[in-house]
C-alpha positions as CSV (number, residue, x, y, z in Angstrom):
1,S,-0.1,0.1,0.0
2,D,1.3,3.5,-0.6
3,L,-0.6,4.6,2.9
4,I,1.2,2.3,5.5
5,Q,4.4,0.5,5.7
6,R,5.3,-2.6,7.7
7,V,8.7,-2.2,9.0
8,P,10.1,-5.2,10.6
9,V,10.5,-4.6,14.8
10,A,14.0,-5.6,16.0
11,E,13.3,-7.1,19.2
12,D,10.7,-10.2,17.1
13,A,11.5,-11.0,13.9
14,R,7.3,-12.2,13.4
15,L,6.1,-9.0,14.2
16,K,5.9,-5.6,11.7
17,K,5.7,-2.4,12.9
18,I,2.7,-0.6,10.7
19,I,3.3,3.3,10.2
20,L,1.7,6.0,7.9
21,T,3.7,6.7,4.9
22,E,4.6,10.3,3.6
23,K,1.2,10.3,1.8
24,A,-1.0,9.0,4.1
25,M,0.5,11.5,6.8
26,I,-0.8,14.7,4.2
27,L,-3.6,13.0,3.6
28,N,-4.4,13.0,7.4
29,E,-3.6,16.7,7.4
30,N,-5.7,17.6,4.1
31,I,-8.6,15.3,5.5
32,S,-8.3,17.5,9.1
33,M,-8.2,20.1,7.8
34,A,-11.8,20.2,5.4
35,I,-13.3,18.5,8.7
36,N,-12.7,21.9,10.5
37,S,-13.6,23.6,8.0
38,V,-17.1,21.9,7.4
39,E,-17.5,22.4,11.7
40,N,-16.2,26.0,11.6
41,K,-19.0,26.7,8.4
42,L,-21.3,24.2,10.4
43,S,-20.9,26.6,14.0
44,E,-21.4,29.9,12.1
45,N,-23.9,32.2,14.1
46,I,-24.5,29.2,16.9
47,T,-23.3,30.0,20.2
48,L,-21.4,28.0,22.7
49,E,-24.6,28.0,24.7
50,E,-26.6,26.8,21.8
51,I,-23.6,23.9,21.3
52,N,-23.9,23.0,24.7
53,V,-28.2,22.4,24.4
54,F,-27.7,20.6,21.2
55,Y,-25.7,17.9,22.7
56,R,-27.6,17.9,25.7
57,V,-30.6,17.3,23.8
58,L,-29.2,14.9,21.6
59,D,-27.8,13.0,24.5
60,K,-31.5,13.0,26.0
61,I,-32.7,11.6,22.3
62,R,-30.1,9.0,22.6
63,N,-30.7,7.9,26.1
64,N,-34.6,7.4,24.6
65,L,-33.3,4.9,21.8
66,E,-32.1,2.5,24.9
């Protein structure tokens, strides 16, 4: 894969350490920035108090479904 790399573990040849490639790290950063941008757009003109009320209502709805 061009997103992960398997690297041998010095202490145990049977094991492989899985790490992200540079391409994966760049992709992750781009995705994180896109998510932050959407979150910022969605929360425009909404106060922190309104967001907190929203989450409390969602918690109540979730509890009703259990």
